[in-house]
C-alpha positions in Angstrom: 0.0 0.1 0.1 1.3 3.5 -1.1 2.0 6.0 1.8 -0.9 8.1 0.3 -3.3 5.0 0.5 -2.3 4.3 4.0 -2.5 7.8 5.1 -6.2 8.0 3.6 -7.0 4.4 5.4 -5.6 5.7 8.7 -8.0 9.1 8.2 -11.2 7.1 7.3 -10.7 5.0 10.5 -10.3 7.9 12.5 -13.4 9.5 10.6 -11.2 12.7 9.8 -11.0 14.4 6.3 -7.5 15.1 4.9 -5.9 18.5 4.7 -3.6 19.3 1.9 -1.7 22.4 1.6 0.2 23.4 -1.6 3.2 25.6 -1.8 5.4 26.1 -4.7 9.2 24.7 -3.8 11.8 27.3 -3.7 9.1 30.1 -3.1 10.5 32.8 -2.1 13.6 31.3 -1.6 15.1 27.7 -1.6 16.0 27.8 2.2 12.4 28.1 3.2 10.7 25.2 1.8 11.6 22.3 4.0 11.2 24.1 7.5 7.8 25.3 6.1 7.0 21.5 5.1 7.4 20.6 8.9 5.4 23.5 10.0 2.7 22.8 7.6 2.5 19.3 9.2 2.7 20.4 12.8 -0.6 22.9 11.9 -2.3 20.0 10.8 -1.6 19.0 7.2 -2.1 15.3 6.3 -0.5 15.4 2.9 1.8 18.0 1.4 1.3 19.1 -2.4 4.7 20.8 -3.4 4.6 22.6 -6.7 7.3 22.1 -9.1 8.5 25.8 -10.6 7.8 26.1 -14.3 8.0 29.0 -16.8 4.5 28.2 -18.3 2.0 26.9 -15.6 -1.3 26.9 -17.9 -3.3 25.8 -15.1 -2.4 28.4 -12.5 -3.4 31.9 -11.7 -1.3 34.8 -11.2 -0.7 34.4 -7.7 1.0 30.8 -8.1 2.6 31.9 -11.6 4.5 34.8 -9.3 5.6 31.9 -7.2 7.0 30.0 -9.9 8.7 33.0 -10.9 10.2 33.8 -7.7 11.4 30.3 -7.4 12.8 30.3 -11.1 14.8 33.7 -10.1 16.6 31.2 -7.7 17.2 28.5 -10.4 15.2 26.0 -8.4 14.9 23.1 -10.9 13.0 19.6 -10.5 16.1 18.3 -9.1 16.3 20.9 -6.6 12.8 19.9 -5.5 13.6 16.1 -5.3 16.5 17.2 -2.9 14.0 19.4 -0.8 11.9 16.0 -0.5 15.0 14.1 0.5 15.9 16.7 3.1 12.2 16.4 4.4 12.2 12.8 4.6 15.4 12.7 7.0 12.8 14.1 9.9 9.5 12.9 8.4 8.8 9.6 7.2 5.2 9.4 7.5 3.7 12.5 5.8 3.1 11.7 2.1 4.4 14.5 -0.5 2.7 14.8 -4.1 4.8 16.8 -6.7 2.3 19.0 -8.8 3.8 20.6 -11.9 4.2 20.1 -15.7 5.3 17.4 -17.9 8.4 19.2 -19.7 11.0 18.9 -16.8 10.1 15.2 -16.2 10.5 14.6 -20.0 13.8 16.3 -20.1 15.0 13.9 -17.0 13.3 10.9 -18.5 10.5 8.9 -17.2 12.4 6.2 -15.6 15.5 8.5 -14.3 12.7 10.6 -12.9 10.7 7.8 -11.2 14.0 6.5 -9.7 15.0 9.8 -8.5 11.6 10.3 -7.1 11.4 7.0 -5.2 15.0 7.9 -3.6 13.8 11.1 -2.5 10.8 10.1 -0.9 8.1 11.3 -3.4 4.6 9.5 -3.1 2.5 10.9 -5.8 2.8 12.9 -8.9 0.4 15.4 -10.5 1.1 16.1 -13.9 -1.2 18.9 -14.9 -0.8 18.7 -18.9 -0.5 14.8 -19.0 -3.8 13.3 -19.8 -4.6 9.8 -19.0 -4.6 8.8 -22.8 -1.0 9.5 -23.0 0.3 8.5 -19.4 1.2 4.8 -20.1 4.9 5.4 -20.3 5.3 7.7 -17.2 2.8 5.1 -15.0 5.0 2.0 -16.2 7.9 3.8 -14.5 5.8 5.2 -11.4 3.6 2.2 -10.4 6.2 -0.3 -9.4 7.8 2.4 -7.2 4.4 2.8 -5.2 4.2 6.2 -6.5 0.4 7.5 -7.2 -0.1 9.2 -10.5 -2.8 12.0 -9.6 -5.4 13.4 -12.0 -7.5 16.3 -12.1 -11.4 16.4 -12.9 -13.1 19.5 -13.9 -17.1 20.4 -13.5 -16.9 19.8 -17.1 -15.7 16.2 -17.2 -17.9 13.9 -18.8 -19.1 10.4 -17.3 -16.9 8.5 -19.9 -13.9 10.7 -19.0 -14.5 10.6 -15.3 -14.4 6.7 -15.7 -11.1 6.8 -17.7 -9.6 9.0 -15.0 -10.8 6.9 -12.1 -9.4 3.4 -13.9 -6.0 5.2 -14.2 -5.4 7.1 -11.0 -4.5 5.7 -7.8 -4.0 7.2 -4.3 -6.8 9.9 -4.7 -8.5 11.9 -7.7 -8.5 15.4 -7.5 -11.6 17.5 -8.3 -11.1 21.0 -9.5 -14.2 22.7 -7.9 -14.2 25.8 -9.9 -13.8 26.4 -13.8 -10.8 28.2 -14.7 -7.2 28.7 -13.1 -6.2 28.2 -9.6 -7.3 31.1 -7.2 -10.1 32.1 -9.3 -14.0 32.1 -9.0 -16.5 31.5 -6.6 -17.0 27.9 -4.9 -20.5 26.7 -4.9 -20.9 24.1 -2.4 -23.9 22.4 -3.7 -22.4 21.8 -7.2 -19.0 20.4 -5.6 -21.6 18.1 -3.5 -23.3 17.1 -6.7 -19.8 16.5 -8.4 -18.3 14.1 -5.8 -21.2 12.1 -5.7 -21.0 11.5 -9.3 -17.4 10.7 -9.0 -17.9 8.3 -6.1 -20.0 6.5 -8.5 -17.1 5.5 -10.6 -14.4 4.7 -7.8 -13.8 3.6 -4.4 -10.7 5.9 -4.3 -10.7 9.3 -2.0 -12.0 12.2 -3.7 -10.1 15.6 -3.0 -11.4 18.9 -3.7 -9.1 21.9 -4.6 -9.4 25.3 -6.3 -11.0 28.2 -4.6 -10.9 27.3 -1.0 -10.0 30.5 0.7 -10.9 30.4 4.4 -11.7 28.1 7.3 -15.3 28.3 7.0 -15.0 27.1 3.3 -12.6 24.3 4.1 -15.4 23.0 6.6 -18.2 22.9 4.1 -15.8 21.3 1.5 -14.8 18.7 4.0 -18.5 17.8 4.6 -18.6 16.3 1.0 -15.2 15.4 0.1 -12.3 13.1 1.6 -9.8 15.8 1.1 -9.6 19.4 1.4 -6.6 20.8 -0.7 -5.5 24.6 -0.4 -3.1 26.4 -2.5 -3.6 30.2 -3.6 -4.4 31.7 -0.2 -1.1 30.2 1.5 0.7 31.2 -1.5 -0.8 34.8 -1.5 0.4 35.0 2.1 4.1 34.0 1.4 4.1 36.5 -1.4 3.0 39.3 1.1 5.9 38.0 3.5 8.6 37.5 0.9 10.8 40.5 2.3 10.4 39.0 6.0 10.8 35.1 5.3 11.0 34.2 8.8 7.4 35.1 9.2 6.2 33.1 6.4 6.2 29.4 8.4 4.1 30.9 11.6 1.8 32.7 9.0 1.1 29.7 6.9 0.8 27.5 9.9 -1.9 30.0 11.4 -4.0 29.6 8.3 -3.6 25.9 8.2 -4.3 25.5 12.1 -7.6 27.5 11.7 -8.7 25.3 8.5 -7.8 22.1 10.5 -10.0 23.1 13.5 -12.8 23.9 11.3 -12.5 20.7 9.3 -12.5 18.6 12.6 -15.9 20.3 13.7 -17.8 18.5 11.2 
């Protein structure tokens, strides 16, 4: 059983919903990422989603685009991100880590070389935004023998046929993008999210995580009532941006946001 599957199994036994924060690795500077990951776990994060900086992040809104730009200014590469995960694993062997990014850096490294390096670093899942399941066989054949889960996105516009294809291909959990558009955009309608997670569950036994548009503790609590995981990104990255000139303040500030969300989720 992968570390992600085991995490969800334990949470289900405890009657709890996962809290999954997203931050961009190396934002606003490389040295802050690993301590921030530990701070997020201490604040109640169950799984960490680590963004791999990319020059053309088509699914991301301006907030996360600027985070990529800040990290890239420091030359943060995919290999640097893997080194950060390896460093995180020196103290934490339990918390799953998912890399979220785009296919190009993985192609440059080579699928087998990437999968081996990810396994050695302690990566548990890979979400490649621009890789559809129909074209993922080669990467999946490298990831699966190493218990690294491929995570795929679903959108409000996903058809039933495609939903089934994604559920048949994914492992770990499936990620429902709760709003149409880019990260950090639009208003989240919880009734529509609830209807969509019900539809997804008719296709799979995998946990369903919901992300995009979750901006505060109350919204996190509402999403937790209809999902197995609450995924939070832009509100954290925006706070990191606000504090980029005082990096020592970032970890406590992000931890504070997550602690409030954790408390609200656990009230359900």
